[in-house]
C-alpha positions in Angstrom: 0.7 29.4 15.2 2.9 26.4 15.9 6.7 25.7 15.5 6.6 22.0 16.4 4.8 19.2 14.8 4.3 15.8 16.1 4.0 12.9 13.3 1.7 10.2 14.6 2.8 7.6 11.8 5.5 5.7 10.8 7.5 4.7 7.7 7.9 6.5 4.3 5.0 8.9 5.3 6.5 10.0 8.5 9.7 11.0 6.9 7.8 12.5 3.9 6.3 15.0 6.6 9.2 15.6 8.6 10.9 16.8 5.4 8.2 19.2 4.5 8.2 20.5 8.1 11.9 21.1 7.8 11.5 23.3 4.8 9.1 25.3 6.5 11.4 25.8 9.5 9.3 23.6 12.0 10.6 21.1 14.7 9.6 17.5 14.4 8.7 15.0 16.9 8.6 11.0 15.9 6.7 8.5 18.0 7.7 4.9 17.8 6.7 1.5 18.7 8.9 -1.1 20.1 9.4 -2.7 16.7 10.2 0.6 15.2 13.1 1.4 17.6 15.8 1.6 14.7 13.2 2.5 12.1 14.5 5.4 9.8 12.0 8.1 10.8 12.9 7.6 14.6 16.5 9.0 13.6 15.4 11.7 11.2 13.3 13.5 13.6 14.3 16.2 16.1 12.8 14.5 18.9 11.4 11.1 19.6 9.3 9.2 21.8 8.3 5.5 22.5 4.7 5.0 22.8 4.4 1.3 23.4 4.4 -0.9 25.0 4.1 -3.7 22.8 5.7 -4.1 19.2 2.4 -4.0 17.4 0.5 -1.5 15.5 -1.9 -0.8 18.5 1.0 1.6 19.7 0.0 4.0 16.9 -3.5 4.1 17.8 -3.0 5.1 21.5 -4.8 8.5 21.5 -4.1 9.6 25.0 -0.2 8.6 24.8 0.2 10.5 21.4 -1.6 13.7 23.0 0.6 13.3 26.0 3.7 13.2 24.0 2.9 16.1 22.1 2.5 18.0 25.4 5.8 16.7 26.9 7.6 17.5 23.5 6.3 21.0 23.2 4.4 20.1 19.8 1.7 22.6 18.8 0.4 20.3 16.0 -0.1 16.9 15.2 0.0 15.4 11.5 -1.5 12.0 11.3 -0.2 11.1 8.1 -2.3 8.2 6.7 -3.8 4.9 7.9 -3.9 4.6 11.5 -5.5 7.4 13.2 -5.6 9.7 9.9 -9.1 9.5 9.3 -10.4 9.1 13.0 -12.5 12.0 13.9 -12.3 11.4 17.6 -8.6 11.6 17.4 -9.0 15.0 15.6 -11.4 16.3 18.1 -9.1 15.0 20.9 -6.2 17.0 19.5 -8.3 20.1 19.3 -9.7 19.5 22.9 -5.9 19.5 24.2 -5.5 22.9 22.7 -3.3 21.4 19.7 -3.9 22.0 16.0 -4.8 18.7 13.8 -3.1 18.9 10.6 -6.2 17.8 8.5 -10.0 18.4 8.1 -12.3 19.4 11.1 -13.8 16.3 12.8 -17.2 17.3 11.8 -16.4 17.0 8.2 -14.6 14.0 8.7 -17.7 12.6 10.3 -20.1 13.6 7.2 -18.0 11.2 5.2 -16.5 8.9 7.5 -18.2 5.7 6.0 -18.9 4.8 2.6 -22.6 4.9 3.3 -22.4 8.4 5.0 -20.3 9.7 2.2 -22.5 8.1 -0.7 -25.5 10.2 0.9 -23.4 13.2 0.9 -22.6 12.9 -2.5 -26.1 12.1 -3.7 -27.1 15.5 -1.8 -24.4 17.5 -3.5 -25.6 15.7 -7.2 -22.6 13.8 -7.4 -23.5 10.5 -9.4 -22.9 7.3 -7.3 -22.9 3.5 -8.2 -26.2 2.1 -7.2 -26.1 0.4 -3.6 -27.3 0.8 -0.1 -27.4 3.8 1.8 -27.5 2.1 5.1 -25.2 -0.4 6.6 -26.3 -4.0 6.6 -28.0 -5.7 9.5 -26.9 -9.1 8.8 -26.0 -11.5 5.9 -29.5 -12.3 5.1 -30.0 -9.0 3.9 -27.6 -9.5 1.0 -29.4 -11.9 -1.3 -32.2 -9.5 -2.0 -29.9 -6.9 -2.7 -28.1 -9.2 -5.4 -31.2 -10.0 -7.0 -31.9 -6.4 -7.4 -28.8 -4.9 -8.5 -27.6 -8.3 -10.3 -24.1 -10.1 -9.9 -21.3 -9.2 -9.5 -21.9 -7.2 -6.2 -19.3 -5.7 -3.6 -19.8 -6.4 0.0 -17.7 -3.5 1.4 -16.8 -2.2 4.8 -18.5 1.0 5.9 -15.1 2.2 7.3 -13.0 0.5 4.5 -10.2 2.0 2.7 -7.1 0.6 0.5 -9.4 -2.4 -0.6 -9.5 -4.0 3.0 -12.8 -5.5 4.0 -14.0 -5.5 0.4 -15.2 -8.9 -1.2 -16.8 -9.5 -4.8 -19.6 -12.0 -5.1 -20.2 -13.4 -8.4 -22.9 -15.9 -7.4 -25.4 -16.8 -4.3 -23.2 -19.5 -2.6 -20.5 -16.8 -2.3 -22.4 -14.5 -0.3 -22.0 -16.2 3.0 -18.1 -16.6 3.0 -17.6 -13.4 1.2 -19.8 -11.5 4.3 -17.9 -13.3 6.9 -14.3 -12.7 5.5 -15.3 -9.1 4.7 -16.5 -8.4 8.1 -13.4 -10.1 9.7 -10.9 -8.1 7.8 -12.9 -4.7 8.7 -13.0 -5.5 12.2 -9.2 -6.1 12.1 -8.4 -3.1 9.9 -10.9 -0.6 11.2 -12.3 -2.0 14.5 -15.6 -1.9 12.7 -17.5 -4.7 11.1 -20.1 -2.7 9.4 -20.6 -3.6 5.9 -22.8 -2.3 2.9 -23.6 -3.6 -0.7 -23.4 -1.9 -4.1 -23.3 -2.9 -7.6 -19.8 -4.1 -8.8 -18.8 -2.6 -11.9 -17.2 -5.2 -13.7 -14.2 -3.6 -15.5 -14.0 0.2 -14.4 -10.9 2.3 -14.0 -10.2 3.7 -10.6 -9.6 7.3 -10.8 -9.4 9.8 -8.1 -9.4 13.7 -7.7 -7.3 15.7 -5.4 -8.8 18.5 -3.6 -7.2 21.4 -1.4 -9.4 23.4 0.9 -8.5 26.3 3.1 -10.3 27.6 6.1 -11.6 30.6 4.3 -13.9 28.9 2.0 -11.5 28.5 -1.1 -11.5 24.9 -2.5 -9.7 23.7 -5.9 -9.0 20.3 -7.4 -5.7 19.5 -8.2 -6.3 17.0 -11.2 -6.8 13.6 -11.3 -4.9 10.1 -11.0 -5.3 6.9 -12.3 -5.0 4.1 -9.9 -6.5 1.1 -11.9 -3.5 -1.4 -11.6 -4.4 -3.1 -8.4 -4.0 -6.6 -6.6 -6.7 -7.5 -4.0 -8.2 -4.1 -4.8 -5.2 -2.4 -3.5 -3.1 0.0 -5.8 -0.1 -0.9 -7.0 0.7 1.8 -9.7 -0.7 5.3 -10.0 -0.1 7.9 -12.4 -1.2 11.5 -13.4 -3.1 12.5 -15.6 -5.0 9.6 -16.3 -4.8 8.2 -20.0 -8.5 7.7 -20.1 -9.7 11.2 -18.8 -10.0 14.1 -21.2 -9.8 17.6 -20.3 -13.6 18.1 -20.3 -14.0 15.1 -18.2 -11.4 16.3 -15.7 -13.2 19.6 -15.3 -16.4 17.8 -14.9 -14.9 15.4 -12.2 -13.0 18.1 -10.4 -16.3 20.3 -10.2 -18.0 17.6 -8.7 -15.2 17.1 -6.1 -15.0 20.6 -5.3 -18.8 20.8 -5.1 -19.0 18.1 -2.4 -15.8 19.2 -0.6 -17.6 22.6 -0.2 -21.1 20.9 0.8 -19.3 18.9 3.8 -17.2 22.2 4.8 -14.1 20.4 4.2 -10.7 21.8 5.1 -7.0 20.6 4.1 -6.1 17.9 1.4 -8.4 15.5 0.6 -9.3 12.8 -2.2 -12.6 11.8 -4.0 -12.3 8.4 -5.5 -14.6 7.5 -8.6 -15.0 4.3 -10.7 -15.1 5.1 -14.4 -16.7 3.0 -17.0 -18.1 3.3 -20.5 -17.6 7.2 -20.2 -19.4 7.6 -17.0 -17.9 8.4 -13.9 -19.5 7.3 -10.2 -18.5 8.7 -6.8 -17.0 5.6 -4.7 -15.6 7.4 -1.3 -13.7 10.3 0.0 -10.4 10.0 1.8 -9.8 12.8 4.3 -6.1 12.6 4.5 -3.0 12.7 2.4 -3.2 9.8 0.0 -0.1 7.3 -0.5 0.2 8.4 -4.4 -0.1 12.3 -3.7 3.5 12.2 -5.2 2.5 11.9 -8.7 0.2 14.9 -8.5 3.0 17.0 -6.8 5.4 16.1 -9.8 2.5 17.0 -12.5 1.4 20.0 -10.8 4.7 21.4 -9.0 2.6 21.7 -5.5 4.1 20.2 -2.3 0.6 18.9 -0.9 2.0 18.0 2.4 3.4 21.4 3.0 0.0 22.8 1.5 -1.6 20.8 4.4 0.8 22.6 7.0 0.0 25.9 5.5 -3.5 25.7 5.7 -3.3 24.5 9.3 -1.6 27.5 10.3 -4.6 29.4 8.9 -3.1 30.4 5.4 -5.5 30.9 2.4 -4.8 29.4 -0.7 -2.0 30.9 -2.6 -3.4 30.0 -6.0 -6.6 29.6 -8.1 -8.1 27.0 -10.0 -7.0 28.8 -13.1 -3.2 28.4 -12.1 -3.6 24.6 -11.9 -2.4 23.3 -15.1 -0.6 19.9 -15.6 2.9 19.6 -16.9 4.0 16.1 -18.1 3.4 12.9 -16.8 4.3 11.0 -13.6 4.0 7.5 -12.4 4.4 5.7 -9.0 5.2 2.3 -8.4 4.8 1.0 -4.8 7.6 -1.2 -3.8 6.2 -3.6 -1.6 7.8 -6.5 0.4 5.4 -9.1 -1.3 6.0 -12.2 -3.7 4.0 -11.4 -7.0 4.5 -15.1 -8.2 2.9 -16.2 -4.7 -0.5 -14.0 -5.2 1.5 -11.1 -3.8 2.0 -12.8 -0.6 3.8 -10.9 2.1 7.3 -11.6 2.3 9.1 -10.5 5.4 12.9 -10.4 5.9 15.7 -8.3 6.6 17.3 -5.8 4.1 20.9 -6.6 2.9 22.3 -4.2 0.3 19.8 -1.4 -0.5 20.5 1.2 -3.3 17.9 3.6 -4.6 17.8 4.7 -8.1 18.6 8.4 -9.0 18.6 10.7 -11.9 16.6 13.5 -13.5 12.6 13.0 -13.1 13.4 10.2 -10.4 12.1 10.6 -7.0 12.0 7.7 -4.1 10.1 8.3 -1.0 11.1 5.4 1.4 11.0 4.3 5.0 13.6 1.7 5.2 17.5 1.3 5.3 20.3 -1.5 4.8 20.0 -3.8 7.5 16.6 -2.7 8.6 14.1 -5.8 9.4 10.4 -5.3 8.1 7.9 -5.7 11.0 5.2 -8.1 10.6 2.6 -5.6 12.1 2.3 -3.0 9.3 1.7 -3.1 5.8 4.1 -4.4 3.1 5.3 -1.2 1.4 8.9 -0.4 1.7 9.1 2.7 -0.6 7.6 4.7 -3.5 9.4 4.9 -6.7 8.1 7.7 -8.8 9.2 9.0 -12.3 8.4 12.3 -14.2 8.5 12.7 -18.0 7.6 15.4 -20.5 4.9 12.9 -21.5 3.8 9.4 -20.7 6.2 7.7 -22.9 8.9 9.3 -21.2 7.8 8.6 -17.9 7.4 4.9 -18.5 10.6 4.8 -20.1 12.2 6.5 -17.1 10.4 4.1 -14.9 11.8 1.3 -16.8 15.3 2.6 -16.3 14.9 3.3 -12.2 13.4 -0.2 -11.7 16.5 -1.9 -13.1 18.6 0.7 -11.1 16.7 -0.3 -7.8 18.7 -2.9 -5.8 17.0 -4.3 -2.7 18.7 -7.6 -1.1 17.2 -9.9 1.7 13.5 -10.3 0.7 11.3 -10.7 -2.1 9.6 -7.6 -3.8 7.2 -6.5 -6.4 10.1 -5.2 -8.5 10.0 -7.6 -11.2 6.1 -7.3 -11.5 6.3 -3.4 -12.1 9.1 -4.0 -14.8 6.7 -6.6 -16.5 4.0 -4.0 -16.4 6.0 -1.2 -17.7 6.8 -3.2 -20.9 3.4 -4.7 -21.5 1.7 -3.5 -24.6 -1.7 -3.0 -23.0 -0.3 -0.8 -20.1 1.9 1.3 -22.6 -1.3 1.8 -24.9 -3.1 3.3 -21.7 -6.1 0.8 -22.3 -6.5 -1.2 -18.8 -8.8 -1.3 -16.1 -8.8 -2.5 -12.5 -9.0 -6.0 -14.0 -5.3 -5.4 -15.7 -3.7 -8.2 -13.8 -6.4 -11.1 -14.1 -6.8 -10.4 -17.7 -3.2 -10.8 -18.4 -1.9 -14.2 -17.0 1.1 -13.9 -19.1 2.5 -11.5 -16.7 3.4 -14.3 -14.6 5.8 -15.9 -16.9 7.5 -12.4 -17.8 7.8 -11.8 -14.0 9.4 -15.3 -13.3 12.0 -14.4 -15.9 12.7 -11.0 -14.6 13.0 -12.5 -11.3 15.9 -14.8 -12.2 17.7 -12.1 -14.0 21.7 -13.0 -13.1 23.8 -10.3 -12.1 27.2 -10.7 -10.0 26.7 -13.9 -7.9 29.4 -16.0 -6.0 28.5 -19.4 -4.0 30.3 -20.5 -1.0 33.7 -21.6 -1.1 34.5 -25.2 -2.6 30.7 -25.4 -3.6 32.1 -26.6 -7.1 29.5 -24.1 -9.0 30.3 -21.3 -11.3 31.6 -18.1 -9.8 31.4 -14.6 -11.4 34.1 -12.1 -11.4 34.7 -8.7 -13.0 37.9 -8.4 -14.9 39.6 -5.9 -17.2 41.2 -6.8 -20.5 43.0 -3.7 -22.3 41.1 -1.4 -20.2 37.7 -2.8 -20.8 35.6 -4.4 -18.1 34.1 -8.0 -18.5 32.0 -9.8 -16.2 33.6 -13.5 -16.4 31.8 -16.7 -15.4 34.5 -19.1 -14.1 33.8 -22.9 -13.6 35.4 -24.1 -10.4 36.2 -27.9 -10.4 37.1 -29.1 -7.0 39.4 -27.1 -4.3 39.2 -23.7 -3.2 39.3 -21.5 -6.3 40.6 -18.1 -6.5 38.9 -15.0 -4.4 37.4 -11.9 -5.8 40.0 -8.9 -5.4 40.2 -7.5 -2.0 38.2 -10.4 -0.2 39.6 -12.7 2.1 40.4 -16.3 1.0 38.3 -18.6 2.7 35.6 -16.2 3.4 32.4 -16.9 1.1 30.4 -14.0 -0.2 26.6 -14.1 -0.1 25.0 -14.4 -3.5 23.3 -11.6 -4.8 20.6 -10.5 -7.6 20.2 -7.2 -9.1 16.8 -6.1 -8.3 15.9 -9.3 -7.0 16.0 -10.4 -3.2 16.5 -13.8 -1.7 13.5 -15.6 -0.5 13.7 -18.0 2.4 12.6 -21.7 1.5 9.5 -22.7 3.3 9.9 -26.1 5.3 7.8 -28.6 3.7 5.9 -31.5 5.5 4.0 -34.0 3.3 1.9 -35.0 6.0 0.7 -31.7 7.1 -0.4 -28.1 6.2 2.6 -25.6 6.5 2.0 -21.8 6.8 4.5 -20.0 4.3 4.5 -16.8 6.1 4.5 -15.2 9.6 1.3 -13.6 10.8 -1.5 -14.1 12.8 -4.3 -16.9 12.3 -7.6 -14.9 11.5 -9.8 -17.8 10.9 -9.9 -21.8 10.7 -11.9 -23.1 8.1 -11.4 -27.0 8.8 -11.7 -29.3 11.7 -10.4 -32.7 12.7 -12.0 -35.4 10.9 -12.9 -33.5 7.8 -12.0 -34.7 4.4 -10.6 -31.9 2.3 -9.5 -31.4 -1.5 -6.3 -30.2 -2.6 -6.5 -26.3 -2.9 -9.4 -26.1 -0.4 -8.8 -22.9 1.9 -8.1 -24.2 5.4 -6.5 -21.3 7.2 -6.7 -17.3 7.1 -3.5 -15.8 8.2 -3.4 -12.2 8.6 0.0 -10.5 7.8 0.9 -7.1 7.2 -2.6 -5.7 7.2 -3.7 -8.5 4.5 -5.7 -11.7 4.8 -3.7 -14.8 3.1 -5.5 -17.9 2.4 -3.7 -21.3 3.3 -4.9 -24.2 1.1 -4.6 -27.7 1.4 -1.5 -29.1 -0.6 -3.3 -32.3 -1.2 -6.6 -34.2 -0.5 -6.7 -36.1 2.7 -8.4 -36.3 6.0 -7.5 -33.8 8.7 -6.2 -35.6 11.8 -5.8 -32.7 14.2 -5.3 -28.8 14.3 -2.1 -27.7 15.7 -3.1 -23.7 15.9 -5.7 -21.4 17.4 -7.6 -18.3 16.3 -5.3 -15.2 17.2 -2.1 -17.3 17.3 0.8 -15.6 16.2 2.7 -17.9 13.9 5.9 -18.2 12.1 6.9 -19.0 8.5 7.1 -22.9 8.4 4.5 -23.3 11.3 2.7 -26.8 11.0 -0.9 -25.7 10.9 -2.7 -29.0 10.9 -1.7 -32.7 10.2 -3.1 -35.5 7.9 -4.4 -38.7 9.2 -2.2 -41.2 8.5 
């Protein structure tokens, strides 16, 4: 039906789709923004086209340009990956109108569950349990208060078009409603080009469980197990695993049957995911993701099905080649998202350029990445560099293998969440499987362990004549030792095969070097690169230490910039919408 596929995406998912295409004998076409000229997915494809202008994520949202490239390149199909246009029914329809195949569900099915409100209505009609909440978008913030009184606090204000935790704010008391509503709407507009919101009861301590479905164009629908995605920050997933340690075989069948029921009800075709909240033995439908998921990898490892190839084969018109009875889990898989974020600074995005980069390997270890040594991380996209997945005969082995793989992962040049993952993998609550979406806030002791793991020394060497200790590898009677040499004045010895007088950059294993943020005792400094999304202060205002003064959007996340001390703001140095660098002076205090 088609022999060439254009991948309308970037990063690791673009590479993931391209590899699946190659295994099926299909030619691949990449598209890229100016910021992604040197990205790995561009070099891997059989053909590549610039779809600028401009370096931002807007490039990947130009429907007409993408379709034009598909025509010029001879592509017969377009795979959207996830994010960007993946769940845009208008894009799916435009692809079909152009005589091309959209590798995903039909636009009509997407529209029936496109927003969380629509999806909740469809779920109720299919007799799938849902969390108590509104079934229509909010008209204004005034509607929230009576709903909060009806459902009881806490409540969740959520983007109708949301996903990945973006456009979601939890409200615990009345005076939080207004700022939460405004923040959720602003983030929703940035992320989804729609500020529509709705309200639902916020379950205080649930697990986040999702069910994978596959559906062909011949009426066959199956569920491919479940994933536990409860370890999250900012309502965005960090660790996923399959199967869930909390779900029994009976519950798995019940949740799976509800997912299949809903998929059939909306006429779904391709790979999709039903997300649920699970608390006190009961599950509630949350939303449907009409695309491949970031965490599809753990399902593949446990069930032995290449979900991306399944998408492509279904798009070619093939009926499913297996039945529900054929789908039995084997072993256990865990995925850690390797993000460029600082876990010691509330997971603040950490831009930079990769230095040394070495991925772990070995039995049961998989890495899906979209980076390489020397690659500069653009500010315009999300913070994920790679996904590290391990498989074991059981959960205990999968965790042990993940510990080893994380220790083997070497990333230099920027801060990552690897120390966080290492801390989680050794935490007794995680090991015992007794955790919820509140795992991180409930265990503040993680911070101390993360800090310790972040400072684990490896082979380091300072600049020449620094007077600081130097580390060398030496051999004594054939045995290797790492020796610490205290240099006292003058130029010390150099490492073997290294030029005298040429300093070698210090490195840390599993830890990157973070750039120091410039300080201004009389001002508010932005610690990261991004775009000013909101200003919550004004000249002449008296502020308190820790008060939120600015919101900076970076790598698709809102970051609150707080007052470093109490005082009066004399003037504001930036405007909403301004692109700023790390170290930018945002505001000055009065003298």
